[in-house]
N, CA, C and O of each residue as an XYZ file, in Angstrom:
308
protein
N       6.520     16.380      1.906
C       7.027     15.079      1.511
C       8.040     15.291      0.406
O       7.868     16.137     -0.472
N       9.079     14.520      0.468
C      10.118     14.548     -0.559
C      10.224     13.145     -1.138
O      10.325     12.161     -0.406
N      10.200     13.072     -2.457
C      10.339     11.780     -3.116
C      11.334     11.947     -4.254
O      11.257     12.902     -5.026
N      12.253     11.022     -4.347
C      13.227     11.067     -5.421
C      13.613      9.654     -5.820
O      13.397      8.708     -5.063
N      14.172      9.513     -6.986
C      14.659      8.224     -7.466
C      16.158      8.359     -7.676
O      16.619      9.305     -8.315
N      16.912      7.420     -7.143
C      18.362      7.436     -7.302
C      18.815      6.094     -7.854
O      18.148      5.073     -7.683
N      19.956      6.120     -8.516
C      20.613      4.898     -8.963
C      21.960      4.846     -8.256
O      22.903      5.521     -8.671
N      22.061      4.052     -7.192
C      23.306      4.038     -6.422
C      24.475      3.483     -7.229
O      24.312      2.575     -8.044
N      25.638      4.037     -6.990
C      26.859      3.580     -7.647
C      27.659      2.636     -6.746
O      28.603      1.983     -7.191
N      27.259      2.578     -5.459
C      27.887      1.648     -4.513
C      26.833      1.293     -3.456
O      25.653      1.589     -3.647
N      27.235      0.671     -2.358
C      26.244      0.209     -1.388
C      25.966      1.207     -0.263
O      25.546      0.806      0.822
N      26.192      2.493     -0.504
C      25.957      3.517      0.507
C      25.272      4.731     -0.124
O      25.650      5.178     -1.207
N      24.261      5.254      0.566
C      23.580      6.472      0.126
C      23.540      7.425      1.316
O      23.193      7.018      2.424
N      23.889      8.683      1.096
C      23.870      9.696      2.150
C      22.610     10.545      1.977
O      22.352     11.063      0.890
N      21.832     10.684      3.042
C      20.602     11.468      2.996
C      20.790     12.793      3.709
O      21.311     12.827      4.824
N      20.377     13.876      3.088
C      20.352     15.183      3.746
C      18.910     15.417      4.191
O      17.998     15.431      3.364
N      18.704     15.600      5.482
C      17.371     15.759      6.046
C      17.044     17.244      6.127
O      17.805     18.003      6.726
N      15.917     17.684      5.530
C      15.529     19.095      5.625
C      15.296     19.519      7.080
O      14.877     18.712      7.910
N      15.568     20.773      7.373
C      15.420     21.288      8.737
C      14.026     21.051      9.300
O      13.880     20.780     10.491
N      12.999     21.149      8.458
C      11.623     20.995      8.963
C      11.332     19.572      9.443
O      10.329     19.355     10.122
N      12.184     18.599      9.109
C      11.999     17.222      9.544
C      12.830     16.861     10.779
O      12.666     15.777     11.338
N      13.701     17.742     11.198
C      14.531     17.474     12.367
C      13.642     17.306     13.592
O      12.784     18.148     13.856
N      13.838     16.234     14.336
C      13.057     15.967     15.534
C      11.738     15.271     15.268
O      11.002     14.968     16.207
N      11.421     15.009     14.002
C      10.181     14.316     13.655
C      10.493     12.882     13.244
O      11.580     12.582     12.751
N       9.520     12.006     13.458
C       9.660     10.633     12.987
C       9.458     10.642     11.475
O       8.447     11.148     10.987
N      10.413     10.084     10.730
C      10.290     10.020      9.274
C      10.361      8.559      8.837
O      10.876      7.709      9.563
N       9.850      8.283      7.666
C       9.875      6.931      7.116
C      10.773      6.928      5.891
O      10.652      7.790      5.021
N      11.656      5.973      5.829
C      12.559      5.825      4.698
C      12.289      4.462      4.076
O      12.385      3.439      4.754
N      11.955      4.444      2.805
C      11.697      3.193      2.080
C      12.812      2.973      1.067
O      13.288      3.916      0.435
N      13.219      1.731      0.923
C      14.246      1.393     -0.055
C      13.804      0.135     -0.791
O      13.666     -0.927     -0.183
N      13.587      0.248     -2.072
C      13.189     -0.896     -2.879
C      13.595     -0.644     -4.322
O      13.727      0.503     -4.750
N      13.789     -1.711     -5.058
C      14.077     -1.601     -6.484
C      12.755     -1.491     -7.228
O      11.829     -2.260     -6.966
N      12.658     -0.541     -8.154
C      11.396     -0.326     -8.858
C      10.929     -1.568     -9.593
O       9.725     -1.814     -9.668
N      11.843     -2.358    -10.137
C      11.408     -3.567    -10.844
C      10.827     -4.601     -9.885
O       9.987     -5.402    -10.295
N      11.248     -4.607     -8.617
C      10.648     -5.507     -7.629
C       9.220     -5.086     -7.314
O       8.349     -5.937     -7.135
N       8.976     -3.798     -7.244
C       7.645     -3.286     -6.948
C       6.665     -3.661     -8.052
O       5.533     -4.050     -7.764
N       7.070     -3.556     -9.271
C       6.193     -3.889    -10.399
C       5.823     -5.368    -10.363
O       4.660     -5.710    -10.576
N       6.779     -6.246    -10.102
C       6.468     -7.673    -10.079
C       5.558     -8.017     -8.902
O       4.736     -8.926     -9.019
N       5.683     -7.316     -7.769
C       4.801     -7.552     -6.631
C       3.379     -7.109     -6.946
O       2.429     -7.794     -6.566
N       3.209     -5.976     -7.635
C       1.880     -5.489     -7.973
C       1.142     -6.475     -8.865
O      -0.058     -6.690     -8.693
N       1.842     -7.071     -9.809
C       1.231     -8.012    -10.736
C       0.772     -9.270    -10.008
O      -0.291     -9.811    -10.315
N       1.562     -9.740     -9.047
C       1.250    -11.003     -8.393
C       0.480    -10.839     -7.093
O       0.296    -11.820     -6.372
N       0.023     -9.635     -6.766
C      -0.608     -9.424     -5.461
C      -2.125     -9.271     -5.555
O      -2.699     -8.431     -4.862
N      -2.768    -10.048     -6.379
C      -4.231    -10.053     -6.442
C      -4.759    -10.650     -5.151
O      -4.459    -11.801     -4.835
N      -5.534     -9.894     -4.408
C      -6.022    -10.347     -3.111
C      -7.508    -10.667     -3.187
O      -8.257    -10.066     -3.958
N      -7.909    -11.620     -2.374
C      -9.316    -11.961     -2.234
C      -9.710    -11.743     -0.782
O      -8.848    -11.481      0.056
N     -10.985    -11.844     -0.475
C     -11.449    -11.678      0.891
C     -10.792    -12.706      1.817
O     -10.589    -12.429      2.999
N     -10.463    -13.878      1.297
C      -9.845    -14.920      2.117
C      -8.471    -14.488      2.636
O      -8.025    -14.977      3.674
N      -7.797    -13.578      1.924
C      -6.491    -13.106      2.369
C      -6.580    -12.309      3.670
O      -5.573    -12.129      4.354
N      -7.757    -11.840      4.011
C      -7.924    -11.016      5.200
C      -8.524    -11.788      6.369
O      -8.868    -11.189      7.388
N      -8.653    -13.088      6.242
C      -9.200    -13.911      7.319
C      -8.350    -13.763      8.571
O      -7.131    -13.934      8.529
N      -8.995    -13.446      9.676
C      -8.303    -13.303     10.943
C      -7.702    -11.943     11.188
O      -7.250    -11.672     12.301
N      -7.676    -11.072     10.191
C      -7.099     -9.739     10.334
C      -8.152     -8.746     10.807
O      -7.880     -7.890     11.649
N      -9.350     -8.867     10.258
C     -10.430     -7.941     10.583
C     -11.239     -8.447     11.776
O     -11.395     -9.652     11.976
N     -11.745     -7.506     12.557
C     -12.670     -7.896     13.623
C     -13.985     -8.321     12.969
O     -14.216     -8.039     11.793
N     -14.837     -8.991     13.726
C     -16.118     -9.439     13.179
C     -16.942     -8.263     12.669
O     -17.554     -8.352     11.605
N     -16.965     -7.164     13.416
C     -17.764     -6.011     12.988
C     -17.172     -5.362     11.741
O     -17.918     -4.938     10.858
N     -15.822     -5.274     11.653
C     -15.190     -4.720     10.455
C     -15.448     -5.614      9.252
O     -15.706     -5.129      8.150
N     -15.377     -6.933      9.473
C     -15.645     -7.875      8.388
C     -17.071     -7.709      7.860
O     -17.280     -7.640      6.649
N     -18.050     -7.645      8.762
C     -19.448     -7.502      8.338
C     -19.669     -6.192      7.597
O     -20.394     -6.153      6.604
N     -19.048     -5.121      8.075
C     -19.174     -3.834      7.404
C     -18.582     -3.900      5.997
O     -19.199     -3.432      5.040
N     -17.383     -4.481      5.870
C     -16.743     -4.619      4.563
C     -17.572     -5.502      3.641
O     -17.749     -5.181      2.466
N     -18.080     -6.612      4.167
C     -18.894     -7.520      3.358
C     -20.163     -6.836      2.882
O     -20.533     -6.978      1.716
N     -20.845     -6.092      3.761
C     -22.063     -5.377      3.369
C     -21.776     -4.347      2.284
O     -22.536     -4.229      1.322
N     -20.688     -3.605      2.431
C     -20.326     -2.616      1.412
C     -19.994     -3.282      0.087
O     -20.371     -2.783     -0.974
N     -19.293     -4.402      0.144
C     -18.945     -5.132     -1.080
C     -20.196     -5.679     -1.768
O     -20.346     -5.565     -2.984
N     -21.091     -6.272     -0.977
C     -22.340     -6.802     -1.543
C     -23.169     -5.687     -2.179
O     -23.731     -5.870     -3.259
N     -23.247     -4.542     -1.517
C     -24.014     -3.410     -2.051
C     -23.401     -2.924     -3.363
O     -24.125     -2.638     -4.316
N     -22.079     -2.831     -3.416
C     -21.415     -2.390     -4.639
C     -21.675     -3.369     -5.783
O     -21.899     -2.948     -6.917
N     -21.648     -4.660     -5.496
C     -21.911     -5.653     -6.534
C     -23.336     -5.543     -7.054
O     -23.569     -5.673     -8.255
N     -24.286     -5.305     -6.165
C     -25.686     -5.150     -6.573
C     -25.850     -3.942     -7.471
O     -26.593     -3.991     -8.452
N     -25.152     -2.838     -7.140
C     -25.250     -1.645     -7.967
C     -24.673     -1.880     -9.354
O     -25.206     -1.370    -10.339
N     -23.594     -2.645     -9.444
C     -22.988     -2.907    -10.738
C     -23.813     -3.901    -11.564
O     -23.785     -3.847    -12.793
N     -24.532     -4.790    -10.918
C     -25.278     -5.819    -11.624
C     -26.696     -5.399    -12.002
O     -27.415     -6.186    -12.617
N     -27.114     -4.202    -11.661
C     -28.488     -3.788    -11.949
C     -28.631     -3.397    -13.422
O     -27.661     -3.007    -14.072
N     -29.858     -3.510    -13.931
C     -30.153     -3.091    -15.304
C     -30.283     -1.584    -15.350
O     -30.886     -0.964    -14.473
N     -29.712     -1.015    -16.376
C     -29.805      0.447    -16.541
C     -30.681      0.777    -17.702
O     -30.886      1.953    -18.006
């Protein structure tokens, strides 16, 4: 994996692809770091945010794990 930070001087960036990546599917992400920080702050998720995304069995498994974790944290030591 290669990760770098650049500050573009115009609206074009040229990428040099290493030989080991030729012929492979690669992912290229482009975002401003200040946008990422503001998204992290405002992206508090609750279980309701996942309604309809999880199958019933995945939901029950996640709920059971969450309930168990809460019980462990709430116990007297």
